[in-house]
mmCIF file as Biopython writes it, N, C-alpha, C and O atoms, coordinates in Angstrom:
data_model
#
loop_
_atom_site.group_PDB
_atom_site.id
_atom_site.type_symbol
_atom_site.label_atom_id
_atom_site.label_alt_id
_atom_site.label_comp_id
_atom_site.label_asym_id
_atom_site.label_entity_id
_atom_site.label_seq_id
_atom_site.pdbx_PDB_ins_code
_atom_site.Cartn_x
_atom_site.Cartn_y
_atom_site.Cartn_z
_atom_site.occupancy
_atom_site.B_iso_or_equiv
_atom_site.auth_seq_id
_atom_site.auth_asym_id
_atom_site.pdbx_PDB_model_num
ATOM 1   N N  . MET A ? 1  ? 104.057 10.163  130.393 1.0 0.0 1  A 1 
ATOM 2   C CA . MET A ? 1  ? 103.347 11.093  131.239 1.0 0.0 1  A 1 
ATOM 3   C C  . MET A ? 1  ? 102.620 12.133  130.389 1.0 0.0 1  A 1 
ATOM 4   O O  . MET A ? 1  ? 101.463 12.460  130.652 1.0 0.0 1  A 1 
ATOM 5   N N  . GLN A ? 2  ? 103.296 12.640  129.384 1.0 0.0 2  A 1 
ATOM 6   C CA . GLN A ? 2  ? 102.706 13.665  128.516 1.0 0.0 2  A 1 
ATOM 7   C C  . GLN A ? 2  ? 101.475 13.138  127.784 1.0 0.0 2  A 1 
ATOM 8   O O  . GLN A ? 2  ? 100.529 13.884  127.531 1.0 0.0 2  A 1 
ATOM 9   N N  . ARG A ? 3  ? 101.492 11.846  127.444 1.0 0.0 3  A 1 
ATOM 10  C CA . ARG A ? 3  ? 100.361 11.227  126.752 1.0 0.0 3  A 1 
ATOM 11  C C  . ARG A ? 3  ? 99.318  10.699  127.733 1.0 0.0 3  A 1 
ATOM 12  O O  . ARG A ? 3  ? 98.260  10.229  127.315 1.0 0.0 3  A 1 
ATOM 13  N N  . GLY A ? 4  ? 99.606  10.771  129.045 1.0 0.0 4  A 1 
ATOM 14  C CA . GLY A ? 4  ? 98.691  10.247  130.043 1.0 0.0 4  A 1 
ATOM 15  C C  . GLY A ? 4  ? 98.959  8.794   130.405 1.0 0.0 4  A 1 
ATOM 16  O O  . GLY A ? 4  ? 98.171  8.179   131.124 1.0 0.0 4  A 1 
ATOM 17  N N  . ASP A ? 5  ? 100.055 8.245   129.919 1.0 0.0 5  A 1 
ATOM 18  C CA . ASP A ? 5  ? 100.408 6.858   130.225 1.0 0.0 5  A 1 
ATOM 19  C C  . ASP A ? 5  ? 100.972 6.755   131.641 1.0 0.0 5  A 1 
ATOM 20  O O  . ASP A ? 5  ? 101.555 7.706   132.161 1.0 0.0 5  A 1 
ATOM 21  N N  . VAL A ? 6  ? 100.790 5.600   132.248 1.0 0.0 6  A 1 
ATOM 22  C CA . VAL A ? 6  ? 101.406 5.318   133.534 1.0 0.0 6  A 1 
ATOM 23  C C  . VAL A ? 6  ? 102.813 4.813   133.249 1.0 0.0 6  A 1 
ATOM 24  O O  . VAL A ? 6  ? 103.004 3.900   132.445 1.0 0.0 6  A 1 
ATOM 25  N N  . VAL A ? 7  ? 103.788 5.408   133.908 1.0 0.0 7  A 1 
ATOM 26  C CA . VAL A ? 7  ? 105.190 5.054   133.675 1.0 0.0 7  A 1 
ATOM 27  C C  . VAL A ? 7  ? 105.768 4.488   134.957 1.0 0.0 7  A 1 
ATOM 28  O O  . VAL A ? 7  ? 105.657 5.098   136.021 1.0 0.0 7  A 1 
ATOM 29  N N  . ILE A ? 8  ? 106.390 3.314   134.852 1.0 0.0 8  A 1 
ATOM 30  C CA . ILE A ? 8  ? 106.998 2.681   136.013 1.0 0.0 8  A 1 
ATOM 31  C C  . ILE A ? 8  ? 108.464 2.412   135.675 1.0 0.0 8  A 1 
ATOM 32  O O  . ILE A ? 8  ? 108.794 1.356   135.137 1.0 0.0 8  A 1 
ATOM 33  N N  . PRO A ? 9  ? 109.344 3.367   135.991 1.0 0.0 9  A 1 
ATOM 34  C CA . PRO A ? 9  ? 110.763 3.146   135.709 1.0 0.0 9  A 1 
ATOM 35  C C  . PRO A ? 9  ? 111.360 2.151   136.698 1.0 0.0 9  A 1 
ATOM 36  O O  . PRO A ? 9  ? 110.897 2.037   137.833 1.0 0.0 9  A 1 
ATOM 37  N N  . LYS A ? 10 ? 112.379 1.441   136.263 1.0 0.0 10 A 1 
ATOM 38  C CA . LYS A ? 10 ? 113.044 0.474   137.125 1.0 0.0 10 A 1 
ATOM 39  C C  . LYS A ? 10 ? 114.541 0.632   136.936 1.0 0.0 10 A 1 
ATOM 40  O O  . LYS A ? 10 ? 115.046 0.516   135.820 1.0 0.0 10 A 1 
ATOM 41  N N  . THR A ? 11 ? 115.243 0.892   138.012 1.0 0.0 11 A 1 
ATOM 42  C CA . THR A ? 11 ? 116.694 0.952   137.968 1.0 0.0 11 A 1 
ATOM 43  C C  . THR A ? 11 ? 117.251 0.841   139.368 1.0 0.0 11 A 1 
ATOM 44  O O  . THR A ? 11 ? 116.575 1.162   140.345 1.0 0.0 11 A 1 
ATOM 45  N N  . ASP A ? 12 ? 118.472 0.390   139.461 1.0 0.0 12 A 1 
ATOM 46  C CA . ASP A ? 12 ? 119.194 0.368   140.736 1.0 0.0 12 A 1 
ATOM 47  C C  . ASP A ? 12 ? 120.268 1.445   140.759 1.0 0.0 12 A 1 
ATOM 48  O O  . ASP A ? 12 ? 120.887 1.687   141.796 1.0 0.0 12 A 1 
ATOM 49  N N  . SER A ? 13 ? 120.489 2.084   139.634 1.0 0.0 13 A 1 
ATOM 50  C CA . SER A ? 13 ? 121.553 3.068   139.487 1.0 0.0 13 A 1 
ATOM 51  C C  . SER A ? 13 ? 121.093 4.458   139.941 1.0 0.0 13 A 1 
ATOM 52  O O  . SER A ? 13 ? 120.095 4.963   139.427 1.0 0.0 13 A 1 
ATOM 53  N N  . PRO A ? 14 ? 121.791 5.085   140.884 1.0 0.0 14 A 1 
ATOM 54  C CA . PRO A ? 14 ? 121.435 6.447   141.307 1.0 0.0 14 A 1 
ATOM 55  C C  . PRO A ? 14 ? 121.430 7.445   140.141 1.0 0.0 14 A 1 
ATOM 56  O O  . PRO A ? 14 ? 120.591 8.344   140.097 1.0 0.0 14 A 1 
ATOM 57  N N  . GLU A ? 15 ? 122.359 7.285   139.207 1.0 0.0 15 A 1 
ATOM 58  C CA . GLU A ? 15 ? 122.405 8.181   138.042 1.0 0.0 15 A 1 
ATOM 59  C C  . GLU A ? 15 ? 121.145 8.042   137.191 1.0 0.0 15 A 1 
ATOM 60  O O  . GLU A ? 15 ? 120.569 9.044   136.767 1.0 0.0 15 A 1 
ATOM 61  N N  . ARG A ? 16 ? 120.722 6.818   136.942 1.0 0.0 16 A 1 
ATOM 62  C CA . ARG A ? 16 ? 119.508 6.591   136.153 1.0 0.0 16 A 1 
ATOM 63  C C  . ARG A ? 16 ? 118.270 7.060   136.909 1.0 0.0 16 A 1 
ATOM 64  O O  . ARG A ? 16 ? 117.315 7.529   136.289 1.0 0.0 16 A 1 
ATOM 65  N N  . MET A ? 17 ? 118.268 6.944   138.246 1.0 0.0 17 A 1 
ATOM 66  C CA . MET A ? 17 ? 117.147 7.441   139.043 1.0 0.0 17 A 1 
ATOM 67  C C  . MET A ? 17 ? 116.996 8.947   138.855 1.0 0.0 17 A 1 
ATOM 68  O O  . MET A ? 17 ? 115.883 9.453   138.716 1.0 0.0 17 A 1 
ATOM 69  N N  . ARG A ? 18 ? 118.125 9.661   138.852 1.0 0.0 18 A 1 
ATOM 70  C CA . ARG A ? 18 ? 118.083 11.114  138.619 1.0 0.0 18 A 1 
ATOM 71  C C  . ARG A ? 18 ? 117.569 11.403  137.212 1.0 0.0 18 A 1 
ATOM 72  O O  . ARG A ? 18 ? 116.747 12.298  137.022 1.0 0.0 18 A 1 
ATOM 73  N N  . ASP A ? 19 ? 118.052 10.646  136.223 1.0 0.0 19 A 1 
ATOM 74  C CA . ASP A ? 19 ? 117.583 10.827  134.843 1.0 0.0 19 A 1 
ATOM 75  C C  . ASP A ? 19 ? 116.080 10.583  134.745 1.0 0.0 19 A 1 
ATOM 76  O O  . ASP A ? 19 ? 115.371 11.346  134.089 1.0 0.0 19 A 1 
ATOM 77  N N  . ASN A ? 20 ? 115.590 9.529   135.390 1.0 0.0 20 A 1 
ATOM 78  C CA . ASN A ? 20 ? 114.160 9.203   135.355 1.0 0.0 20 A 1 
ATOM 79  C C  . ASN A ? 20 ? 113.320 10.288  136.020 1.0 0.0 20 A 1 
ATOM 80  O O  . ASN A ? 20 ? 112.194 10.546  135.594 1.0 0.0 20 A 1 
ATOM 81  N N  . ALA A ? 21 ? 113.855 10.922  137.057 1.0 0.0 21 A 1 
ATOM 82  C CA . ALA A ? 21 ? 113.119 11.964  137.772 1.0 0.0 21 A 1 
ATOM 83  C C  . ALA A ? 21 ? 113.011 13.247  136.959 1.0 0.0 21 A 1 
ATOM 84  O O  . ALA A ? 21 ? 112.159 14.087  137.247 1.0 0.0 21 A 1 
ATOM 85  N N  . ASP A ? 22 ? 113.860 13.412  135.951 1.0 0.0 22 A 1 
ATOM 86  C CA . ASP A ? 22 ? 113.853 14.626  135.130 1.0 0.0 22 A 1 
ATOM 87  C C  . ASP A ? 22 ? 112.869 14.485  133.970 1.0 0.0 22 A 1 
ATOM 88  O O  . ASP A ? 22 ? 113.214 14.771  132.823 1.0 0.0 22 A 1 
ATOM 89  N N  . LEU A ? 23 ? 111.655 14.047  134.266 1.0 0.0 23 A 1 
ATOM 90  C CA . LEU A ? 23 ? 110.697 13.798  133.193 1.0 0.0 23 A 1 
ATOM 91  C C  . LEU A ? 23 ? 110.063 15.059  132.639 1.0 0.0 23 A 1 
ATOM 92  O O  . LEU A ? 23 ? 109.403 15.008  131.601 1.0 0.0 23 A 1 
ATOM 93  N N  . PHE A ? 24 ? 110.247 16.185  133.304 1.0 0.0 24 A 1 
ATOM 94  C CA . PHE A ? 24 ? 109.697 17.431  132.782 1.0 0.0 24 A 1 
ATOM 95  C C  . PHE A ? 24 ? 110.774 18.267  132.085 1.0 0.0 24 A 1 
ATOM 96  O O  . PHE A ? 24 ? 110.542 19.431  131.756 1.0 0.0 24 A 1 
ATOM 97  N N  . GLY A ? 25 ? 111.952 17.674  131.861 1.0 0.0 25 A 1 
ATOM 98  C CA . GLY A ? 25 ? 113.050 18.377  131.213 1.0 0.0 25 A 1 
ATOM 99  C C  . GLY A ? 25 ? 112.976 18.345  129.694 1.0 0.0 25 A 1 
ATOM 100 O O  . GLY A ? 25 ? 113.886 18.831  129.022 1.0 0.0 25 A 1 
ATOM 101 N N  . PHE A ? 26 ? 111.907 17.782  129.144 1.0 0.0 26 A 1 
ATOM 102 C CA . PHE A ? 26 ? 111.750 17.714  127.689 1.0 0.0 26 A 1 
ATOM 103 C C  . PHE A ? 26 ? 110.279 17.527  127.363 1.0 0.0 26 A 1 
ATOM 104 O O  . PHE A ? 26 ? 109.468 17.261  128.251 1.0 0.0 26 A 1 
ATOM 105 N N  . ALA A ? 27 ? 109.940 17.664  126.105 1.0 0.0 27 A 1 
ATOM 106 C CA . ALA A ? 27 ? 108.569 17.431  125.644 1.0 0.0 27 A 1 
ATOM 107 C C  . ALA A ? 27 ? 108.626 16.727  124.297 1.0 0.0 27 A 1 
ATOM 108 O O  . ALA A ? 27 ? 109.491 17.020  123.471 1.0 0.0 27 A 1 
ATOM 109 N N  . LEU A ? 28 ? 107.708 15.805  124.081 1.0 0.0 28 A 1 
ATOM 110 C CA . LEU A ? 28 ? 107.601 15.121  122.796 1.0 0.0 28 A 1 
ATOM 111 C C  . LEU A ? 28 ? 106.742 15.953  121.852 1.0 0.0 28 A 1 
ATOM 112 O O  . LEU A ? 28 ? 105.802 16.631  122.267 1.0 0.0 28 A 1 
ATOM 113 N N  . SER A ? 29 ? 107.090 15.882  120.574 1.0 0.0 29 A 1 
ATOM 114 C CA . SER A ? 29 ? 106.269 16.559  119.565 1.0 0.0 29 A 1 
ATOM 115 C C  . SER A ? 29 ? 105.008 15.730  119.319 1.0 0.0 29 A 1 
ATOM 116 O O  . SER A ? 29 ? 104.941 14.565  119.711 1.0 0.0 29 A 1 
ATOM 117 N N  . GLU A ? 30 ? 104.027 16.324  118.680 1.0 0.0 30 A 1 
ATOM 118 C CA . GLU A ? 30 ? 102.808 15.583  118.318 1.0 0.0 30 A 1 
ATOM 119 C C  . GLU A ? 30 ? 103.153 14.384  117.449 1.0 0.0 30 A 1 
ATOM 120 O O  . GLU A ? 30 ? 102.554 13.318  117.594 1.0 0.0 30 A 1 
ATOM 121 N N  . GLN A ? 31 ? 104.118 14.552  116.543 1.0 0.0 31 A 1 
ATOM 122 C CA . GLN A ? 31 ? 104.537 13.461  115.655 1.0 0.0 31 A 1 
ATOM 123 C C  . GLN A ? 31 ? 105.172 12.329  116.465 1.0 0.0 31 A 1 
ATOM 124 O O  . GLN A ? 31 ? 104.909 11.159  116.191 1.0 0.0 31 A 1 
ATOM 125 N N  . GLU A ? 32 ? 105.997 12.656  117.451 1.0 0.0 32 A 1 
ATOM 126 C CA . GLU A ? 32 ? 106.613 11.629  118.294 1.0 0.0 32 A 1 
ATOM 127 C C  . GLU A ? 32 ? 105.572 10.888  119.121 1.0 0.0 32 A 1 
ATOM 128 O O  . GLU A ? 32 ? 105.644 9.667   119.266 1.0 0.0 32 A 1 
ATOM 129 N N  . MET A ? 33 ? 104.607 11.620  119.661 1.0 0.0 33 A 1 
ATOM 130 C CA . MET A ? 33 ? 103.548 10.969  120.436 1.0 0.0 33 A 1 
ATOM 131 C C  . MET A ? 33 ? 102.695 10.074  119.551 1.0 0.0 33 A 1 
ATOM 132 O O  . MET A ? 33 ? 102.281 8.999   119.987 1.0 0.0 33 A 1 
ATOM 133 N N  . ALA A ? 34 ? 102.424 10.489  118.323 1.0 0.0 34 A 1 
ATOM 134 C CA . ALA A ? 34 ? 101.652 9.670   117.392 1.0 0.0 34 A 1 
ATOM 135 C C  . ALA A ? 34 ? 102.423 8.398   117.042 1.0 0.0 34 A 1 
ATOM 136 O O  . ALA A ? 34 ? 101.824 7.332   116.902 1.0 0.0 34 A 1 
ATOM 137 N N  . ALA A ? 35 ? 103.745 8.503   116.898 1.0 0.0 35 A 1 
ATOM 138 C CA . ALA A ? 35 ? 104.562 7.325   116.590 1.0 0.0 35 A 1 
ATOM 139 C C  . ALA A ? 35 ? 104.504 6.321   117.738 1.0 0.0 35 A 1 
ATOM 140 O O  . ALA A ? 35 ? 104.433 5.116   117.498 1.0 0.0 35 A 1 
ATOM 141 N N  . ILE A ? 36 ? 104.533 6.798   118.973 1.0 0.0 36 A 1 
ATOM 142 C CA . ILE A ? 36 ? 104.438 5.904   120.128 1.0 0.0 36 A 1 
ATOM 143 C C  . ILE A ? 36 ? 103.060 5.258   120.173 1.0 0.0 36 A 1 
ATOM 144 O O  . ILE A ? 36 ? 102.945 4.057   120.421 1.0 0.0 36 A 1 
ATOM 145 N N  . THR A ? 37 ? 102.025 6.036   119.939 1.0 0.0 37 A 1 
ATOM 146 C CA . THR A ? 37 ? 100.661 5.517   119.949 1.0 0.0 37 A 1 
ATOM 147 C C  . THR A ? 37 ? 100.497 4.416   118.904 1.0 0.0 37 A 1 
ATOM 148 O O  . THR A ? 37 ? 99.749  3.462   119.115 1.0 0.0 37 A 1 
ATOM 149 N N  . GLY A ? 38 ? 101.197 4.550   117.776 1.0 0.0 38 A 1 
ATOM 150 C CA . GLY A ? 38 ? 101.070 3.584   116.692 1.0 0.0 38 A 1 
ATOM 151 C C  . GLY A ? 38 ? 101.857 2.307   116.877 1.0 0.0 38 A 1 
ATOM 152 O O  . GLY A ? 38 ? 101.755 1.406   116.044 1.0 0.0 38 A 1 
ATOM 153 N N  . LEU A ? 39 ? 102.645 2.195   117.943 1.0 0.0 39 A 1 
ATOM 154 C CA . LEU A ? 39 ? 103.423 0.976   118.157 1.0 0.0 39 A 1 
ATOM 155 C C  . LEU A ? 39 ? 102.503 -0.208  118.410 1.0 0.0 39 A 1 
ATOM 156 O O  . LEU A ? 39 ? 101.446 -0.074  119.027 1.0 0.0 39 A 1 
ATOM 157 N N  . ASP A ? 40 ? 102.922 -1.367  117.923 1.0 0.0 40 A 1 
ATOM 158 C CA . ASP A ? 40 ? 102.157 -2.591  118.121 1.0 0.0 40 A 1 
ATOM 159 C C  . ASP A ? 40 ? 102.195 -2.981  119.595 1.0 0.0 40 A 1 
ATOM 160 O O  . ASP A ? 40 ? 103.272 -3.107  120.178 1.0 0.0 40 A 1 
ATOM 161 N N  . LYS A ? 41 ? 101.035 -3.169  120.193 1.0 0.0 41 A 1 
ATOM 162 C CA . LYS A ? 41 ? 100.959 -3.547  121.603 1.0 0.0 41 A 1 
ATOM 163 C C  . LYS A ? 41 ? 100.961 -5.061  121.789 1.0 0.0 41 A 1 
ATOM 164 O O  . LYS A ? 41 ? 101.141 -5.541  122.908 1.0 0.0 41 A 1 
ATOM 165 N N  . GLY A ? 42 ? 100.769 -5.808  120.731 1.0 0.0 42 A 1 
ATOM 166 C CA . GLY A ? 42 ? 100.731 -7.259  120.868 1.0 0.0 42 A 1 
ATOM 167 C C  . GLY A ? 42 ? 99.454  -7.733  121.531 1.0 0.0 42 A 1 
ATOM 168 O O  . GLY A ? 42 ? 98.611  -6.924  121.919 1.0 0.0 42 A 1 
ATOM 169 N N  . GLN A ? 43 ? 99.310  -9.031  121.660 1.0 0.0 43 A 1 
ATOM 170 C CA . GLN A ? 43 ? 98.099  -9.625  122.223 1.0 0.0 43 A 1 
ATOM 171 C C  . GLN A ? 43 ? 97.857  -9.213  123.664 1.0 0.0 43 A 1 
ATOM 172 O O  . GLN A ? 43 ? 96.712  -9.012  124.069 1.0 0.0 43 A 1 
ATOM 173 N N  . SER A ? 44 ? 98.919  -9.087  124.438 1.0 0.0 44 A 1 
ATOM 174 C CA . SER A ? 44 ? 98.755  -8.817  125.870 1.0 0.0 44 A 1 
ATOM 175 C C  . SER A ? 44 ? 98.503  -7.345  126.167 1.0 0.0 44 A 1 
ATOM 176 O O  . SER A ? 44 ? 98.161  -6.998  127.298 1.0 0.0 44 A 1 
ATOM 177 N N  . GLY A ? 45 ? 98.666  -6.472  125.174 1.0 0.0 45 A 1 
ATOM 178 C CA . GLY A ? 45 ? 98.412  -5.053  125.380 1.0 0.0 45 A 1 
ATOM 179 C C  . GLY A ? 45 ? 99.611  -4.266  125.869 1.0 0.0 45 A 1 
ATOM 180 O O  . GLY A ? 45 ? 99.487  -3.072  126.141 1.0 0.0 45 A 1 
ATOM 181 N N  . ARG A ? 46 ? 100.770 -4.900  125.988 1.0 0.0 46 A 1 
ATOM 182 C CA . ARG A ? 46 ? 101.946 -4.163  126.451 1.0 0.0 46 A 1 
ATOM 183 C C  . ARG A ? 46 ? 102.853 -3.810  125.285 1.0 0.0 46 A 1 
ATOM 184 O O  . ARG A ? 46 ? 102.763 -4.408  124.213 1.0 0.0 46 A 1 
ATOM 185 N N  . ARG A ? 47 ? 103.722 -2.841  125.498 1.0 0.0 47 A 1 
ATOM 186 C CA . ARG A ? 47 ? 104.617 -2.365  124.449 1.0 0.0 47 A 1 
ATOM 187 C C  . ARG A ? 47 ? 106.053 -2.797  124.659 1.0 0.0 47 A 1 
ATOM 188 O O  . ARG A ? 47 ? 106.957 -2.089  124.216 1.0 0.0 47 A 1 
ATOM 189 N N  . GLY A ? 48 ? 106.301 -3.870  125.282 1.0 0.0 48 A 1 
ATOM 190 C CA . GLY A ? 48 ? 107.662 -4.338  125.498 1.0 0.0 48 A 1 
ATOM 191 C C  . GLY A ? 48 ? 107.657 -5.830  125.699 1.0 0.0 48 A 1 
ATOM 192 O O  . GLY A ? 48 ? 106.636 -6.500  125.547 1.0 0.0 48 A 1 
ATOM 193 N N  . GLY A ? 49 ? 108.814 -6.329  126.043 1.0 0.0 49 A 1 
ATOM 194 C CA . GLY A ? 49 ? 108.910 -7.751  126.296 1.0 0.0 49 A 1 
ATOM 195 C C  . GLY A ? 49 ? 108.067 -8.165  127.486 1.0 0.0 49 A 1 
ATOM 196 O O  . GLY A ? 49 ? 107.799 -7.359  128.377 1.0 0.0 49 A 1 
ATOM 197 N N  . HIS A ? 50 ? 107.653 -9.411  127.500 1.0 0.0 50 A 1 
ATOM 198 C CA . HIS A ? 50 ? 106.865 -9.928  128.620 1.0 0.0 50 A 1 
ATOM 199 C C  . HIS A ? 50 ? 107.763 -10.017 129.834 1.0 0.0 50 A 1 
ATOM 200 O O  . HIS A ? 50 ? 108.854 -10.579 129.742 1.0 0.0 50 A 1 
ATOM 201 N N  . PRO A ? 51 ? 107.345 -9.484  130.968 1.0 0.0 51 A 1 
ATOM 202 C CA . PRO A ? 51 ? 108.217 -9.472  132.152 1.0 0.0 51 A 1 
ATOM 203 C C  . PRO A ? 51 ? 108.616 -10.854 132.652 1.0 0.0 51 A 1 
ATOM 204 O O  . PRO A ? 51 ? 109.636 -10.991 133.327 1.0 0.0 51 A 1 
ATOM 205 N N  . ASP A ? 52 ? 107.833 -11.879 132.334 1.0 0.0 52 A 1 
ATOM 206 C CA . ASP A ? 52 ? 108.176 -13.237 132.772 1.0 0.0 52 A 1 
ATOM 207 C C  . ASP A ? 52 ? 109.243 -13.879 131.899 1.0 0.0 52 A 1 
ATOM 208 O O  . ASP A ? 52 ? 109.860 -14.865 132.303 1.0 0.0 52 A 1 
ATOM 209 N N  . SER A ? 53 ? 109.472 -13.334 130.701 1.0 0.0 53 A 1 
ATOM 210 C CA . SER A ? 53 ? 110.443 -13.948 129.803 1.0 0.0 53 A 1 
ATOM 211 C C  . SER A ? 53 ? 111.541 -12.983 129.376 1.0 0.0 53 A 1 
ATOM 212 O O  . SER A ? 53 ? 112.366 -13.331 128.531 1.0 0.0 53 A 1 
ATOM 213 N N  . PHE A ? 54 ? 111.569 -11.774 129.943 1.0 0.0 54 A 1 
ATOM 214 C CA . PHE A ? 54 ? 112.566 -10.761 129.579 1.0 0.0 54 A 1 
ATOM 215 C C  . PHE A ? 54 ? 113.936 -11.159 130.090 1.0 0.0 54 A 1 
ATOM 216 O O  . PHE A ? 54 ? 114.103 -11.513 131.257 1.0 0.0 54 A 1 
ATOM 217 N N  . GLU A ? 55 ? 114.923 -11.096 129.191 1.0 0.0 55 A 1 
ATOM 218 C CA . GLU A ? 55 ? 116.305 -11.379 129.566 1.0 0.0 55 A 1 
ATOM 219 C C  . GLU A ? 55 ? 117.126 -10.129 129.333 1.0 0.0 55 A 1 
ATOM 220 O O  . GLU A ? 55 ? 117.708 -9.968  128.261 1.0 0.0 55 A 1 
ATOM 221 N N  . GLY A ? 56 ? 117.186 -9.247  130.301 1.0 0.0 56 A 1 
ATOM 222 C CA . GLY A ? 56 ? 117.845 -7.966  130.139 1.0 0.0 56 A 1 
ATOM 223 C C  . GLY A ? 56 ? 119.147 -7.951  130.760 1.0 0.0 56 A 1 
ATOM 224 O O  . GLY A ? 56 ? 119.841 -6.936  130.714 1.0 0.0 56 A 1 
#
């Protein structure tokens, strides 16, 4: 959110839902945001496992 990214949290746990809702309870430093920006997005442009093949 701080970087302008769209965030879509997913959980079934009420505790995690509360944690996810507390997104204004902290701030990333410029260095932390730069580290996230520098992550490899891969061919598909996403920063995580492919949702069709994720085994979580």
